[in-house]
N, C-alpha and C positions, 0 to 999 in steps of 0.2 A: 581457153583463149581461142578466139576466132582464127582459123588457119589462114585467112586472107590478110591478117594484120602482120605487117613486117615489123621486126624489132632487132635491135643490136643486143648481143649478150656478152657479158664479161664476168670474170670471176678471178679471185686471187686469194692467196694465203699470206697472212701477216703473222710473223713471229713477234710476240709481245716482249717488250723490254722488261727486265726484272723490276718488280715493284709496280708495274703499270696495271695489273689486273684489277686492283681496287678502283683505279680511275675509270676503267672500262665499265665496271659495275655501276659507278655513279652516272656515267653517260647513259647506260641502259635504263636506269631508273628515271633519268630526266626525259628521255624519249618517251617512255611509257606514260609519265605524268603529263606530257604535252603532246599526246597522240594526235589530236586534231591539227595542231600547228605542223607537226612532222609530216602528216599526210598531205597537208596543203603545200608544203615545200616540195615534196616528191612530185605532186601533180604539176606544179609550175616548172619543175626541172625536166618533165617528160619521162619520168621513171614509171615503168609499168609494175615492176617487181624489184624489191631490194630485200635481200635476206643476209643475216649474219649468224654464224654459228660459232660457238666456243668449243674448242677441242684441245686435246693434249697430244703432243707428238714427242716421244722420247723424253717424257717428263717436263716438257716446256709448253707453256700456254700459247695457243695460236687462235687467230680469228680467221674463219673462212667466209668470204663474202661472195655473193652472187647478185648480178644486176641484169635486168632486161629493161631496155628503154626504147622509146620511139627513135627511129634512125635519124630523124630530122632534129631531134632535141639537142640543144647546146647546154646541157645541164651544168657544165663547169662554169660557163659564163653567167647563167642564172644564179647559181650558188654563190659565186664570187661577188655578185651585185645585190644579193638579197639583203633586205633590211629586217627580215625575221630574226627575232632575238635568238632563236634556236640555231640558226645558221651562223650568226655572229659569234655565238659561244663556240660552235664547232670550229670555225676558222681560227679563232684566238687560241683554242686549247688543243686542237688536233690537226689543223690544216697543214702545217709544215711537215709533221711526222707522216701523215697519210700521203701527202704528195711525194715525199721521198720514198716511201714504202711502195707506192703504186707505180713509181716510175719504171720498175722492172716488170710490171704486169701489163696485161692488155686492159687498160682502163677505158671505158666508153668515153668518146668525145676527145680523146687525146691524140 
């Protein structure tokens, strides 16, 4: 990355609810199968890098996320207004859970 480019960085750890791991796997498969649409939404949201990692802590599944975005990006607004099917699916199936989970983390744009 160019050292002259400014960006905001955020990360968080999400403890998965029991039985939600299969749902995460379905979401991961959907993102992979719709890669070009997923990339397009990230570009529109001003996201430079977004990474998710699966890990286990004390026998419990977790997701570790990392995001670097353009400091001027208002990705929450763009995401909430997006008409992309992949974003609509995400809002309907993950939105409330992620918003409540991320409320205790330093989420970009919040």
